[in-house]
C-alpha positions as a Markdown table, in Angstrom:
| # | Residue | x | y | z |
|---|---|---|---|---|
| 1 | Unk | -98.2 | 78.7 | -21.3 |
| 2 | Unk | -96.9 | 75.3 | -20.5 |
| 3 | Unk | -93.2 | 75.8 | -19.4 |
| 4 | Unk | -93.7 | 78.9 | -17.3 |
| 5 | Unk | -90.8 | 80.7 | -19.1 |
| 6 | Unk | -91.1 | 84.5 | -18.9 |
| 7 | Unk | -89.2 | 85.1 | -22.1 |
| 8 | Unk | -89.7 | 83.5 | -25.5 |
| 9 | Unk | -87.5 | 80.5 | -26.4 |
| 10 | Unk | -86.7 | 80.1 | -30.1 |
| 11 | Unk | -87.8 | 76.9 | -31.8 |
| 12 | Unk | -86.2 | 75.5 | -35.0 |
| 13 | Unk | -86.9 | 72.8 | -37.6 |
| 14 | Unk | -87.3 | 69.4 | -35.9 |
| 15 | Unk | -88.1 | 70.9 | -32.5 |
| 16 | Unk | -91.3 | 69.9 | -30.6 |
| 17 | Unk | -93.8 | 72.6 | -29.8 |
| 18 | Unk | -96.8 | 72.7 | -27.4 |
| 19 | Unk | -99.8 | 74.9 | -26.8 |
| 20 | Unk | -98.9 | 78.6 | -26.3 |
| 21 | Unk | -96.0 | 78.5 | -28.9 |
| 22 | Unk | -96.2 | 81.6 | -31.0 |
| 23 | Unk | -95.5 | 81.5 | -34.8 |
| 24 | Unk | -93.5 | 84.5 | -36.0 |
| 25 | Unk | -93.1 | 85.6 | -39.6 |
| 26 | Unk | -93.2 | 82.3 | -41.5 |
| 27 | Unk | -95.5 | 79.5 | -42.4 |
| 28 | Unk | -94.4 | 76.0 | -41.4 |
| 29 | Unk | -95.6 | 72.4 | -41.4 |
| 30 | Unk | -96.5 | 70.8 | -38.1 |
| 31 | Unk | -97.2 | 67.2 | -37.3 |
| 32 | Unk | -99.7 | 66.6 | -34.5 |
| 33 | Unk | -98.2 | 63.6 | -32.6 |
| 34 | Unk | -100.7 | 63.7 | -29.8 |
| 35 | Unk | -104.3 | 64.8 | -29.7 |
| 36 | Unk | -107.1 | 64.9 | -27.2 |
| 37 | Unk | -106.4 | 63.2 | -23.9 |
| 38 | Unk | -102.8 | 62.4 | -24.9 |
| 39 | Unk | -101.7 | 66.1 | -25.1 |
| 40 | Unk | -99.6 | 67.7 | -22.4 |
| 41 | Unk | -102.4 | 70.1 | -21.5 |
| 42 | Unk | -104.8 | 67.2 | -21.0 |
| 43 | Unk | -102.3 | 65.3 | -18.9 |
| 44 | Unk | -101.9 | 68.4 | -16.7 |
| 45 | Unk | -105.7 | 68.6 | -16.3 |
| 46 | Unk | -105.8 | 64.9 | -15.4 |
| 47 | Unk | -103.1 | 65.5 | -12.8 |
| 48 | Unk | -105.1 | 68.3 | -11.3 |
| 49 | Unk | -108.2 | 66.0 | -11.0 |
| 50 | Unk | -106.2 | 63.2 | -9.5 |
| 51 | Unk | -104.6 | 65.6 | -6.9 |
| 52 | Unk | -108.0 | 67.1 | -6.0 |
| 53 | Unk | -109.5 | 63.6 | -5.4 |
| 54 | Unk | -106.5 | 62.6 | -3.2 |
| 55 | Unk | -106.9 | 65.5 | -0.7 |
| 56 | Unk | -108.1 | 64.2 | 2.7 |
| 57 | Unk | -110.9 | 66.3 | 4.3 |
| 58 | Unk | -110.0 | 68.1 | 7.5 |
| 59 | Unk | -111.8 | 67.4 | 10.7 |
| 60 | Unk | -113.3 | 70.5 | 12.2 |
| 61 | Unk | -112.7 | 71.2 | 15.8 |
| 62 | Unk | -116.3 | 72.1 | 16.5 |
| 63 | Unk | -117.4 | 68.7 | 15.1 |
| 64 | Unk | -115.2 | 66.9 | 17.5 |
| 65 | Unk | -116.5 | 68.8 | 20.5 |
| 66 | Unk | -120.2 | 68.3 | 19.3 |
| 67 | Unk | -119.6 | 64.6 | 18.9 |
| 68 | Unk | -119.1 | 64.3 | 22.6 |
| 69 | Unk | -121.0 | 67.3 | 23.9 |
| 70 | Unk | -124.6 | 66.4 | 22.7 |
| 71 | Unk | -124.7 | 62.8 | 24.0 |
| 72 | Unk | -123.2 | 63.9 | 27.3 |
| 73 | Unk | -125.9 | 66.6 | 27.7 |
| 74 | Unk | -128.7 | 64.2 | 27.0 |
| 75 | Unk | -127.3 | 61.8 | 29.5 |
| 76 | Unk | -127.0 | 64.6 | 32.1 |
| 77 | Unk | -130.6 | 65.5 | 31.5 |
| 78 | Unk | -131.8 | 61.9 | 32.0 |
| 79 | Unk | -129.8 | 61.6 | 35.2 |
| 80 | Unk | -131.3 | 64.9 | 36.4 |
| 81 | Unk | -134.8 | 63.6 | 35.7 |
| 82 | Unk | -134.0 | 60.3 | 37.6 |
| 83 | Unk | -132.4 | 62.0 | 40.6 |
| 84 | Unk | -135.4 | 64.5 | 41.0 |
| 85 | Unk | -137.9 | 61.7 | 40.4 |
| 86 | Unk | -136.3 | 59.5 | 43.2 |
| 87 | Unk | -135.2 | 62.1 | 45.8 |
| 88 | Unk | -137.0 | 65.3 | 44.9 |
| 89 | Unk | -139.8 | 66.9 | 46.8 |
| 90 | Unk | -143.4 | 66.6 | 45.7 |
| 91 | Unk | -144.6 | 66.8 | 43.0 |
| 92 | Unk | -141.5 | 64.8 | 42.0 |
| 93 | Unk | -142.2 | 64.4 | 38.4 |
| 94 | Unk | -143.0 | 68.1 | 37.8 |
| 95 | Unk | -139.6 | 69.0 | 39.4 |
| 96 | Unk | -137.9 | 66.2 | 37.5 |
| 97 | Unk | -139.4 | 67.3 | 34.2 |
| 98 | Unk | -138.8 | 71.0 | 34.6 |
| 99 | Unk | -135.2 | 70.6 | 35.7 |
| 100 | Unk | -134.4 | 68.1 | 32.9 |
| 101 | Unk | -135.9 | 70.5 | 30.4 |
| 102 | Unk | -133.9 | 73.4 | 31.9 |
| 103 | Unk | -130.7 | 71.3 | 31.4 |
| 104 | Unk | -131.5 | 70.6 | 27.7 |
| 105 | Unk | -132.4 | 74.3 | 27.1 |
| 106 | Unk | -129.4 | 75.9 | 28.7 |
| 107 | Unk | -127.1 | 73.3 | 27.0 |
| 108 | Unk | -128.7 | 73.8 | 23.6 |
| 109 | Unk | -125.6 | 73.8 | 21.3 |
| 110 | Unk | -126.8 | 76.9 | 19.4 |
| 111 | Unk | -123.7 | 78.9 | 20.4 |
| 112 | Unk | -121.5 | 75.8 | 19.7 |
| 113 | Unk | -123.0 | 75.6 | 16.2 |
| 114 | Unk | -122.5 | 79.3 | 15.6 |
| 115 | Unk | -118.9 | 79.3 | 16.9 |
| 116 | Unk | -117.2 | 78.2 | 13.7 |
| 117 | Unk | -119.4 | 79.4 | 10.9 |
| 118 | Unk | -119.7 | 82.9 | 12.4 |
| 119 | Unk | -115.9 | 83.3 | 12.6 |
| 120 | Unk | -115.5 | 81.8 | 9.1 |
| 121 | Unk | -118.1 | 84.1 | 7.6 |
| 122 | Unk | -116.7 | 87.2 | 9.1 |
| 123 | Unk | -113.1 | 86.1 | 8.3 |
| 124 | Unk | -113.9 | 85.3 | 4.7 |
| 125 | Unk | -115.5 | 88.8 | 4.3 |
| 126 | Unk | -112.5 | 90.4 | 5.9 |
| 127 | Unk | -110.2 | 88.6 | 3.5 |
| 128 | Unk | -112.2 | 89.7 | 0.5 |
| 129 | Unk | -112.0 | 93.3 | 1.6 |
| 130 | Unk | -108.2 | 92.9 | 1.6 |
| 131 | Unk | -107.9 | 91.0 | -1.7 |
| 132 | Unk | -107.7 | 87.5 | -0.3 |
| 133 | Unk | -110.5 | 85.3 | -1.7 |
| 134 | Unk | -111.1 | 82.1 | 0.3 |
| 135 | Unk | -113.0 | 79.3 | -1.2 |
| 136 | Unk | -113.8 | 77.3 | 1.9 |
| 137 | Unk | -113.3 | 77.1 | 5.7 |
| 138 | Unk | -110.7 | 74.3 | 5.2 |
| 139 | Unk | -108.3 | 76.8 | 3.6 |
| 140 | Unk | -108.4 | 79.2 | 6.6 |
| 141 | Unk | -107.9 | 76.3 | 9.1 |
| 142 | Unk | -105.0 | 74.8 | 7.1 |
| 143 | Unk | -103.3 | 78.1 | 6.4 |
| 144 | Unk | -102.6 | 78.6 | 10.1 |
| 145 | Unk | -100.8 | 75.3 | 10.3 |
| 146 | Unk | -98.6 | 75.8 | 7.1 |
| 147 | Unk | -94.9 | 75.4 | 7.8 |
| 148 | Unk | -93.6 | 75.2 | 4.2 |
| 149 | Unk | -94.5 | 77.5 | 1.3 |
| 150 | Unk | -93.6 | 76.7 | -2.3 |
| 151 | Unk | -93.7 | 79.6 | -4.7 |
| 152 | Unk | -93.4 | 79.8 | -8.4 |
| 153 | Unk | -91.1 | 82.5 | -9.8 |
| 154 | Unk | -92.7 | 83.8 | -13.0 |
| 155 | Unk | -95.8 | 85.8 | -12.4 |
| 156 | Unk | -95.7 | 85.1 | -8.6 |
| 157 | Unk | -92.4 | 86.5 | -7.4 |
| 158 | Unk | -91.8 | 88.4 | -10.6 |
| 159 | Unk | -94.2 | 90.4 | -12.8 |
| 160 | Unk | -94.2 | 87.6 | -15.4 |
| 161 | Unk | -93.7 | 89.7 | -18.5 |
| 162 | Unk | -90.6 | 90.9 | -20.3 |
| 163 | Unk | -89.6 | 94.4 | -19.5 |
| 164 | Unk | -86.7 | 96.6 | -20.7 |
| 165 | Unk | -84.3 | 97.5 | -17.9 |
| 166 | Unk | -81.9 | 99.6 | -19.8 |
| 167 | Unk | -80.4 | 100.4 | -23.2 |
| 168 | Unk | -76.6 | 101.0 | -23.2 |
| 169 | Unk | -74.2 | 102.5 | -25.7 |
| 170 | Unk | -70.8 | 100.9 | -26.0 |
| 171 | Unk | -69.0 | 104.0 | -27.2 |
| 172 | Unk | -69.3 | 107.8 | -26.9 |
| 173 | Unk | -70.3 | 108.0 | -30.5 |
| 174 | Unk | -73.9 | 107.5 | -29.5 |
| 175 | Unk | -75.8 | 108.2 | -26.3 |
| 176 | Unk | -77.9 | 105.6 | -24.5 |
| 177 | Unk | -81.0 | 107.4 | -25.6 |
| 178 | Unk | -79.9 | 107.4 | -29.2 |
| 179 | Unk | -79.3 | 103.6 | -29.0 |
| 180 | Unk | -82.7 | 103.2 | -27.6 |
| 181 | Unk | -84.2 | 105.3 | -30.4 |
| 182 | Unk | -82.7 | 103.0 | -33.0 |
| 183 | Unk | -83.9 | 99.9 | -31.1 |
| 184 | Unk | -87.5 | 101.2 | -30.8 |
| 185 | Unk | -87.6 | 102.4 | -34.5 |
| 186 | Unk | -86.4 | 99.0 | -35.6 |
| 187 | Unk | -88.8 | 97.0 | -33.3 |
| 188 | Unk | -91.9 | 99.0 | -34.1 |
| 189 | Unk | -92.2 | 96.7 | -37.2 |
| 190 | Unk | -91.9 | 93.5 | -35.2 |
| 191 | Unk | -94.5 | 91.3 | -33.5 |
| 192 | Unk | -92.0 | 89.5 | -31.3 |
| 193 | Unk | -92.9 | 89.8 | -27.5 |
| 194 | Unk | -89.4 | 91.1 | -26.8 |
| 195 | Unk | -89.9 | 93.8 | -29.5 |
| 196 | Unk | -93.2 | 94.8 | -27.9 |
| 197 | Unk | -91.4 | 95.2 | -24.6 |
| 198 | Unk | -88.8 | 97.5 | -26.1 |
| 199 | Unk | -91.4 | 99.6 | -27.9 |
| 200 | Unk | -93.5 | 100.0 | -24.8 |
| 201 | Unk | -90.4 | 101.1 | -22.9 |
| 202 | Unk | -89.4 | 103.5 | -25.6 |
| 203 | Unk | -92.8 | 105.1 | -25.5 |
| 204 | Unk | -92.6 | 105.5 | -21.8 |
| 205 | Unk | -89.3 | 107.4 | -22.3 |
| 206 | Unk | -90.9 | 109.6 | -24.9 |
| 207 | Unk | -88.6 | 108.4 | -27.6 |
| 208 | Unk | -89.2 | 109.8 | -31.1 |
| 209 | Unk | -89.6 | 106.9 | -33.6 |
| 210 | Unk | -87.5 | 107.2 | -36.8 |
| 211 | Unk | -88.7 | 106.0 | -40.2 |
| 212 | Unk | -87.4 | 102.6 | -41.2 |
| 213 | Unk | -87.3 | 100.8 | -44.5 |
| 214 | Unk | -86.6 | 97.3 | -45.7 |
| 215 | Unk | -87.5 | 95.6 | -42.4 |
| 216 | Unk | -86.6 | 91.9 | -42.2 |
| 217 | Unk | -86.8 | 89.4 | -39.4 |
| 218 | Unk | -84.1 | 86.7 | -39.3 |
| 219 | Unk | -85.5 | 83.6 | -37.6 |
| 220 | Unk | -83.7 | 82.7 | -34.4 |
| 221 | Unk | -81.4 | 85.6 | -34.7 |
| 222 | Unk | -83.0 | 89.1 | -34.7 |
| 223 | Unk | -84.2 | 91.9 | -37.0 |
| 224 | Unk | -82.7 | 94.4 | -39.4 |
| 225 | Unk | -83.8 | 97.5 | -41.4 |
| 226 | Unk | -82.5 | 100.7 | -42.9 |
| 227 | Unk | -82.8 | 103.8 | -40.7 |
| 228 | Unk | -81.5 | 107.2 | -41.8 |
| 229 | Unk | -79.7 | 105.5 | -44.7 |
| 230 | Unk | -77.9 | 103.2 | -42.2 |
| 231 | Unk | -78.1 | 99.4 | -41.9 |
| 232 | Unk | -79.3 | 98.8 | -38.3 |
| 233 | Unk | -79.5 | 95.3 | -36.8 |
| 234 | Unk | -80.7 | 94.0 | -33.4 |
| 235 | Unk | -80.4 | 90.5 | -32.0 |
| 236 | Unk | -78.3 | 87.9 | -30.4 |
| 237 | Unk | -74.6 | 87.1 | -31.2 |
| 238 | Unk | -75.8 | 85.0 | -34.2 |
| 239 | Unk | -77.4 | 88.1 | -35.6 |
| 240 | Unk | -74.3 | 90.1 | -35.2 |
| 241 | Unk | -72.4 | 87.3 | -37.2 |
| 242 | Unk | -75.1 | 87.4 | -39.8 |
| 243 | Unk | -74.5 | 91.2 | -40.5 |
| 244 | Unk | -70.7 | 90.8 | -40.0 |
| 245 | Unk | -70.6 | 93.0 | -36.9 |
| 246 | Unk | -67.9 | 92.0 | -34.5 |
| 247 | Unk | -68.6 | 91.6 | -30.7 |
| 248 | Unk | -65.3 | 92.3 | -29.0 |
| 249 | Unk | -64.3 | 90.4 | -25.8 |
| 250 | Unk | -64.8 | 93.6 | -23.8 |
| 251 | Unk | -68.4 | 93.9 | -25.1 |
| 252 | Unk | -69.2 | 90.3 | -24.4 |
| 253 | Unk | -67.8 | 90.6 | -20.9 |
| 254 | Unk | -69.9 | 93.6 | -20.2 |
| 255 | Unk | -73.1 | 91.9 | -21.5 |
| 256 | Unk | -72.2 | 88.8 | -19.6 |
| 257 | Unk | -72.7 | 90.6 | -16.3 |
| 258 | Unk | -76.4 | 90.8 | -17.1 |
| 259 | Unk | -76.6 | 87.4 | -18.6 |
| 260 | Unk | -75.4 | 85.9 | -15.3 |
| 261 | Unk | -78.4 | 87.5 | -13.7 |
| 262 | Unk | -80.6 | 85.5 | -16.1 |
| 263 | Unk | -81.5 | 88.5 | -18.3 |
| 264 | Unk | -81.7 | 88.6 | -22.1 |
| 265 | Unk | -79.1 | 90.9 | -23.8 |
| 266 | Unk | -79.7 | 91.9 | -27.5 |
| 267 | Unk | -76.9 | 93.7 | -29.4 |
| 268 | Unk | -77.4 | 96.7 | -31.7 |
| 269 | Unk | -75.2 | 97.3 | -34.8 |
| 270 | Unk | -75.1 | 100.2 | -37.2 |
| 271 | Unk | -73.3 | 99.7 | -40.5 |
| 272 | Unk | -71.6 | 96.5 | -39.3 |
| 273 | Unk | -70.4 | 98.1 | -36.0 |
| 274 | Unk | -71.8 | 97.0 | -32.7 |
| 275 | Unk | -72.8 | 100.2 | -30.9 |
| 276 | Unk | -74.8 | 99.0 | -27.8 |
| 277 | Unk | -77.2 | 96.6 | -26.3 |
| 278 | Unk | -80.5 | 96.4 | -24.5 |
| 279 | Unk | -81.2 | 94.4 | -21.3 |
| 280 | Unk | -84.6 | 92.7 | -21.0 |
| 281 | Unk | -85.6 | 91.0 | -17.8 |
| 282 | Unk | -88.5 | 89.9 | -15.7 |
| 283 | Unk | -88.8 | 92.3 | -12.7 |
| 284 | Unk | -89.3 | 91.1 | -9.2 |
| 285 | Unk | -92.5 | 92.5 | -7.7 |
| 286 | Unk | -91.9 | 95.3 | -5.2 |
| 287 | Unk | -93.7 | 93.4 | -2.4 |
| 288 | Unk | -91.9 | 90.0 | -2.9 |
| 289 | Unk | -88.8 | 90.5 | -0.8 |
| 290 | Unk | -90.7 | 92.0 | 2.2 |
| 291 | Unk | -93.4 | 89.3 | 2.0 |
| 292 | Unk | -90.9 | 86.4 | 1.9 |
| 293 | Unk | -88.9 | 87.9 | 4.8 |
| 294 | Unk | -92.2 | 88.3 | 6.8 |
| 295 | Unk | -93.1 | 84.6 | 6.2 |
| 296 | Unk | -89.6 | 83.4 | 7.1 |
| 297 | Unk | -89.7 | 85.4 | 10.3 |
| 298 | Unk | -92.8 | 83.4 | 11.2 |
| 299 | Unk | -90.9 | 80.2 | 10.8 |
| 300 | Unk | -92.3 | 79.2 | 7.5 |
| 301 | Unk | -89.8 | 77.7 | 5.1 |
| 302 | Unk | -90.0 | 79.3 | 1.6 |
| 303 | Unk | -89.0 | 77.2 | -1.4 |
| 304 | Unk | -88.9 | 78.5 | -5.0 |
| 305 | Unk | -89.7 | 76.1 | -7.9 |
| 306 | Unk | -89.5 | 77.5 | -11.4 |
| 307 | Unk | -89.5 | 76.4 | -15.0 |
| 308 | Unk | -86.8 | 78.9 | -15.8 |
| 309 | Unk | -83.1 | 78.2 | -16.3 |
| 310 | Unk | -80.7 | 77.8 | -13.3 |
| 311 | Unk | -79.0 | 81.2 | -13.8 |
| 312 | Unk | -82.2 | 83.1 | -13.7 |
| 313 | Unk | -83.5 | 81.1 | -10.7 |
| 314 | Unk | -80.2 | 81.6 | -8.8 |
| 315 | Unk | -80.2 | 85.4 | -9.5 |
| 316 | Unk | -83.7 | 85.8 | -8.2 |
| 317 | Unk | -83.1 | 83.5 | -5.2 |
| 318 | Unk | -79.9 | 85.4 | -4.3 |
| 319 | Unk | -81.7 | 88.8 | -4.4 |
| 320 | Unk | -84.5 | 87.4 | -2.2 |
| 321 | Unk | -82.1 | 85.5 | 0.2 |
| 322 | Unk | -83.8 | 82.2 | -0.7 |
| 323 | Unk | -81.5 | 79.3 | 0.1 |
| 324 | Unk | -83.8 | 76.6 | -1.2 |
| 325 | Unk | -84.8 | 76.7 | -4.9 |
| 326 | Unk | -85.0 | 74.4 | -7.9 |
| 327 | Unk | -84.9 | 75.3 | -11.6 |
| 328 | Unk | -86.1 | 73.8 | -14.9 |
| 329 | Unk | -89.1 | 72.3 | -13.0 |
| 330 | Unk | -91.9 | 70.8 | -15.2 |
| 331 | Unk | -95.5 | 70.6 | -13.9 |
| 332 | Unk | -95.0 | 67.0 | -12.8 |
| 333 | Unk | -91.8 | 67.9 | -11.0 |
| 334 | Unk | -93.6 | 70.5 | -8.9 |
| 335 | Unk | -96.3 | 68.0 | -8.0 |
| 336 | Unk | -93.7 | 65.5 | -7.0 |
| 337 | Unk | -91.9 | 68.1 | -4.8 |
| 338 | Unk | -95.2 | 68.8 | -3.0 |
| 339 | Unk | -95.8 | 65.1 | -2.4 |
| 340 | Unk | -92.3 | 64.6 | -1.2 |
| 341 | Unk | -92.6 | 67.4 | 1.4 |
| 342 | Unk | -96.0 | 66.1 | 2.6 |
| 343 | Unk | -94.5 | 62.6 | 3.1 |
| 344 | Unk | -91.9 | 64.3 | 5.4 |
| 345 | Unk | -94.8 | 65.6 | 7.5 |
| 346 | Unk | -94.8 | 69.1 | 6.3 |
| 347 | Unk | -98.0 | 71.2 | 5.9 |
| 348 | Unk | -97.4 | 72.6 | 2.4 |
| 349 | Unk | -98.9 | 75.7 | 0.8 |
| 350 | Unk | -98.2 | 76.3 | -2.9 |
| 351 | Unk | -98.4 | 79.7 | -4.6 |
| 352 | Unk | -98.5 | 80.0 | -8.4 |
| 353 | Unk | -100.2 | 81.6 | -11.4 |
| 354 | Unk | -99.8 | 79.4 | -14.4 |
| 355 | Unk | -101.2 | 76.2 | -16.0 |
| 356 | Unk | -97.9 | 74.5 | -15.1 |
| 357 | Unk | -98.5 | 75.2 | -11.4 |
| 358 | Unk | -102.1 | 73.8 | -11.3 |
| 359 | Unk | -101.2 | 70.2 | -10.4 |
| 360 | Unk | -99.1 | 71.3 | -7.4 |
| 361 | Unk | -101.7 | 73.8 | -6.4 |
| 362 | Unk | -104.4 | 71.1 | -6.3 |
| 363 | Unk | -102.2 | 68.6 | -4.4 |
| 364 | Unk | -100.8 | 71.0 | -1.7 |
| 365 | Unk | -102.6 | 71.4 | 1.6 |
| 366 | Unk | -103.4 | 75.0 | 0.7 |
| 367 | Unk | -103.2 | 76.1 | -2.9 |
| 368 | Unk | -102.8 | 79.9 | -3.4 |
| 369 | Unk | -103.4 | 81.3 | -6.9 |
| 370 | Unk | -102.4 | 84.8 | -8.2 |
| 371 | Unk | -105.5 | 86.6 | -9.3 |
| 372 | Unk | -103.5 | 87.8 | -12.3 |
| 373 | Unk | -102.8 | 84.2 | -13.4 |
| 374 | Unk | -104.6 | 81.6 | -15.4 |
| 375 | Unk | -108.2 | 80.4 | -14.9 |
| 376 | Unk | -107.0 | 76.8 | -14.3 |
| 377 | Unk | -104.6 | 77.9 | -11.6 |
| 378 | Unk | -107.4 | 79.9 | -9.8 |
| 379 | Unk | -109.8 | 76.9 | -10.1 |
| 380 | Unk | -107.2 | 74.5 | -8.6 |
| 381 | Unk | -106.4 | 76.8 | -5.6 |
| 382 | Unk | -108.2 | 77.2 | -2.3 |
| 383 | Unk | -107.2 | 80.8 | -1.9 |
| 384 | Unk | -106.9 | 83.5 | -4.6 |
| 385 | Unk | -104.9 | 86.7 | -4.2 |
| 386 | Unk | -106.7 | 89.4 | -6.2 |
| 387 | Unk | -103.7 | 91.7 | -6.5 |
| 388 | Unk | -101.4 | 88.8 | -7.4 |
| 389 | Unk | -98.6 | 89.7 | -5.0 |
| 390 | Unk | -96.9 | 87.6 | -2.3 |
| 391 | Unk | -97.9 | 90.1 | 0.4 |
| 392 | Unk | -101.4 | 88.6 | 0.1 |
| 393 | Unk | -100.0 | 85.3 | 1.5 |
| 394 | Unk | -98.9 | 87.2 | 4.6 |
| 395 | Unk | -102.4 | 88.6 | 4.9 |
| 396 | Unk | -103.9 | 85.2 | 4.4 |
| 397 | Unk | -101.7 | 83.7 | 7.1 |
| 398 | Unk | -102.5 | 86.6 | 9.5 |
| 399 | Unk | -106.2 | 86.1 | 8.8 |
| 400 | Unk | -106.0 | 82.4 | 9.3 |
| 401 | Unk | -104.4 | 82.6 | 12.7 |
| 402 | Unk | -106.9 | 85.3 | 13.8 |
| 403 | Unk | -109.9 | 83.3 | 12.6 |
| 404 | Unk | -108.7 | 80.1 | 14.3 |
| 405 | Unk | -108.0 | 82.0 | 17.5 |
| 406 | Unk | -111.5 | 83.5 | 17.3 |
| 407 | Unk | -113.1 | 80.1 | 16.8 |
| 408 | Unk | -111.4 | 78.8 | 19.9 |
| 409 | Unk | -112.6 | 81.8 | 21.8 |
| 410 | Unk | -116.1 | 81.2 | 20.6 |
| 411 | Unk | -116.0 | 77.5 | 21.6 |
| 412 | Unk | -114.8 | 78.6 | 25.0 |
| 413 | Unk | -117.7 | 81.1 | 25.4 |
| 414 | Unk | -120.1 | 78.4 | 24.2 |
| 415 | Unk | -118.8 | 75.7 | 26.6 |
| 416 | Unk | -118.2 | 77.9 | 29.7 |
| 417 | Unk | -121.9 | 78.8 | 29.8 |
| 418 | Unk | -122.8 | 75.2 | 29.6 |
| 419 | Unk | -120.1 | 74.1 | 32.2 |
| 420 | Unk | -121.5 | 76.6 | 34.7 |
| 421 | Unk | -125.1 | 76.6 | 33.6 |
| 422 | Unk | -125.8 | 72.8 | 33.4 |
| 423 | Unk | -125.1 | 72.1 | 37.1 |
| 424 | Unk | -127.3 | 75.1 | 38.1 |
| 425 | Unk | -130.1 | 74.0 | 35.8 |
| 426 | Unk | -129.8 | 70.5 | 37.2 |
| 427 | Unk | -130.5 | 71.9 | 40.7 |
| 428 | Unk | -127.2 | 71.7 | 42.5 |
| 429 | Unk | -128.0 | 75.0 | 44.4 |
| 430 | Unk | -131.4 | 73.8 | 45.6 |
| 431 | Unk | -130.4 | 71.7 | 48.6 |
| 432 | Unk | -128.3 | 74.6 | 50.1 |
| 433 | Unk | -129.9 | 77.8 | 48.8 |
| 434 | Unk | -133.3 | 76.6 | 47.6 |
| 435 | Unk | -132.6 | 78.0 | 44.1 |
| 436 | Unk | -133.9 | 76.4 | 40.9 |
| 437 | Unk | -133.3 | 77.7 | 37.4 |
| 438 | Unk | -136.5 | 78.4 | 35.5 |
| 439 | Unk | -136.5 | 77.1 | 31.9 |
| 440 | Unk | -137.3 | 80.7 | 30.8 |
| 441 | Unk | -134.1 | 81.9 | 32.6 |
| 442 | Unk | -132.2 | 79.0 | 31.0 |
| 443 | Unk | -133.4 | 80.1 | 27.6 |
| 444 | Unk | -132.2 | 83.6 | 28.3 |
| 445 | Unk | -128.8 | 82.3 | 29.3 |
| 446 | Unk | -128.6 | 80.2 | 26.2 |
| 447 | Unk | -129.4 | 83.2 | 24.1 |
| 448 | Unk | -126.8 | 85.3 | 25.8 |
| 449 | Unk | -124.2 | 82.7 | 25.0 |
| 450 | Unk | -125.1 | 82.9 | 21.3 |
| 451 | Unk | -125.0 | 86.7 | 21.4 |
| 452 | Unk | -121.5 | 86.5 | 23.0 |
| 453 | Unk | -120.3 | 84.2 | 20.2 |
| 454 | Unk | -121.7 | 86.5 | 17.5 |
| 455 | Unk | -120.2 | 89.7 | 19.1 |
| 456 | Unk | -116.8 | 88.0 | 19.5 |
| 457 | Unk | -116.9 | 86.9 | 15.8 |
| 458 | Unk | -117.7 | 90.4 | 14.7 |
| 459 | Unk | -114.4 | 91.6 | 16.3 |
| 460 | Unk | -112.6 | 90.1 | 13.3 |
| 461 | Unk | -113.9 | 93.0 | 11.2 |
| 462 | Unk | -111.6 | 95.3 | 13.1 |
| 463 | Unk | -108.4 | 93.3 | 12.9 |
| 464 | Unk | -105.5 | 94.4 | 10.7 |
| 465 | Unk | -104.1 | 91.9 | 8.3 |
């Protein structure tokens, strides 16, 4: 829960443990060195709160325009009244008052006020239909400006759970399926997460489970039992030494191929002879590679930060063609990396799913949480991807760009009516053509500008993200 490791890491006497550590088959004495606000989890929560408070609010484009627009319109209305009162025909004050009111009506910033919220409302709804949940308008506006994306590995790029990739027999004495059968029959008695993964895989392969007797778990090494009157053991090299089964250099070299990929390899022995092994890894999600490539094509730099070991991180980065990655990253390290990039002037989005990602999610310009992740990660993020895959980030980026473009179009519609309508309402056509704009016509034009903005915003419902 804390480290973000996808596979269990064994702990021994004297080691420190934290929340999320699973006790196996023994009782033990634990000393609580830190409690309450001093615990690692509480410190992570504090980091999330600090990061949330440090985020600067973004200034909305419509607010900037309104800040100038409204005072200017009031001034134009007063000038219109003064000009008609001084140089207008009789009754001067009637003309002055009517034209001043027409200016205020046609320039009523209703369309300007609708320009942003309408696009945001439709855009957020469109995102929800596509599994992209947006908390606020800031997230959509910032997402269009993101130039750097930090992604966690476990549960974000990968599935975040141990899965069996294959079971292999070393010799022709047994088939791969028979080796898997012994593994599943042995692990059916174990509560270890890796054992659960092998049993689940075996059931998916319709493996028949053999009866086992004398099951025993050897802490930090593996498990053993008697199956078909044969002593069967499964575990790491220490387990093979424990049962006096020799791993030859050829066997070790074959297994090392997978270990270099950051996968876990457990050996199987029968009557003190190593007969095969099982490869357990954390699969990369089917959408990850395509999504990362799509983001890179848009000019967004993708950086992978993970709590996993370097070999695993390098293997995943190589497969996804990621040049920039860092391994063995603690929660505070991820937070520091976000701050470092922001100081360099980058607009940073962070995607993660775990408690260990929460501080960085809160500190980033746009925090993106996997819907399949932890509650604290979702709470810390501005965008949540329901399906929990990276393709949702591509959708969020497309949606953000479309919404911001739509907002600017709405602002154009709102302002173009005013730019053309205000001079007419003020009476610039009267000296030449004798035309004045009735306040009722001005109200109709103002309404039409609002309708235009609404109709344009509704076009977002038809875009493909």
